[in-house]
Every structure is written in structure tokens, then in C-alpha cells.
C-alpha positions as a printed Julia matrix, in Angstrom:
90×3 Matrix{Float64}:
 177.41  15.14  -165.4
 179.58  14.55  -168.34
 178.17  17.18  -170.36
 178.12  19.77  -167.77
 181.96  19.57  -167.15
 182.4   19.57  -170.99
 179.91  22.36  -171.44
 182.12  24.13  -168.84
 185.39  23.47  -170.21
 184.01  24.91  -173.65
 183.0   28.14  -171.81
 186.49  28.56  -169.9
 188.39  27.94  -173.21
 186.12  30.98  -175.28
 186.28  33.44  -172.32
 190.04  33.15  -171.9
 190.24  33.4   -176.06
 188.22  36.64  -175.5
 190.41  38.15  -172.83
 193.51  36.96  -174.45
 192.54  38.65  -177.81
 191.03  41.82  -176.09
 194.86  42.22  -174.44
 196.25  41.67  -177.41
 194.09  44.2   -179.11
 194.43  47.03  -176.58
 198.61  46.87  -176.46
 199.04  49.5   -178.63
 203.1   49.63  -178.38
 203.45  45.81  -179.47
 203.95  45.4   -183.38
 203.04  41.57  -184.08
 203.18  42.3   -188.01
 206.13  44.69  -188.48
 207.7   44.12  -191.92
 210.34  45.04  -193.7
 208.56  46.82  -196.52
 206.39  49.12  -194.12
 206.32  52.8   -195.25
 208.26  53.73  -191.91
 211.05  51.48  -192.39
 211.43  52.18  -196.38
 212.74  56.1   -196.18
 212.65  55.69  -199.94
 209.12  55.53  -200.56
 207.51  58.02  -198.01
 206.93  61.62  -198.67
 208.01  63.88  -195.47
 206.15  66.73  -194.38
 207.68  70.25  -195.67
 208.12  72.35  -192.62
 208.11  75.82  -194.82
 204.54  75.38  -196.21
 202.07  77.31  -194.15
 199.49  75.13  -193.53
 202.12  72.78  -191.93
 201.76  72.45  -187.92
 204.26  71.28  -185.7
 203.11  70.09  -181.88
 205.38  69.0   -179.24
 203.92  65.8   -178.17
 206.59  65.19  -175.18
 210.42  66.13  -174.46
 211.52  63.96  -177.1
 208.54  63.54  -179.67
 207.02  65.9   -182.03
 203.74  65.6   -184.26
 204.52  67.58  -187.99
 200.71  67.9   -189.37
 200.56  68.29  -192.83
 197.7   68.3   -195.51
 197.24  64.31  -195.93
 199.14  62.96  -193.02
 200.53  63.2   -189.65
 203.8   62.52  -188.87
 205.39  61.53  -185.34
 208.76  62.13  -184.98
 211.23  60.87  -182.46
 213.91  63.55  -181.43
 216.62  61.14  -179.7
 216.93  58.84  -182.61
 216.12  61.46  -185.4
 213.51  59.01  -187.01
 210.08  59.14  -188.13
 208.32  56.78  -185.6
 204.68  56.54  -187.27
 202.97  57.98  -189.87
 199.16  58.36  -190.13
 197.52  58.9   -193.53
 194.01  60.72  -192.58
């Protein structure tokens, strides 16, 4: 009987760990590992897209967000605070 209780306890522990890990992984708005040396915070190290190039496209995502698509990157710009929110390299 003791082995059944221990087995069920371990099973519950593993199950809750998987559920919590999945919830954390799927919460895309939470940035757990934000560092001050990231490319978004350090504006000196990022190369901004040139809006005068013919290849550059600007797409409206919402009322206050734009996506600027360059040759090798996509920049998400927040118009309410005039900052680059996210840079996606591809």
C-alpha cells in the first residue's frame, strides 16, 4: 500500500511539473530571461531598417504597432512609445 501511495505521489508531481512547464512555455508575453544587454535594449548595437529601400515593407499590426520587414529582419515598432519592441532575424 505504501508503494502505491509513493507511486501516485511521484505521478502527481511529474504531472504538475509538466503542466506548469507547458503554461510557462506558452506564455509568450512573459520575458523571464530579460537582460540589459539584449539587442532591443542596446540601441547602439542594432541596425535599424532603412525605410527608403525598395525591398522594405511596412505592415500595420494594430493601431499602435507596425511591422517593418527588411532584407534579413523584421522589426515590431510600438508607436505609443516610439520604440522597437521586438527584432526577429531570419
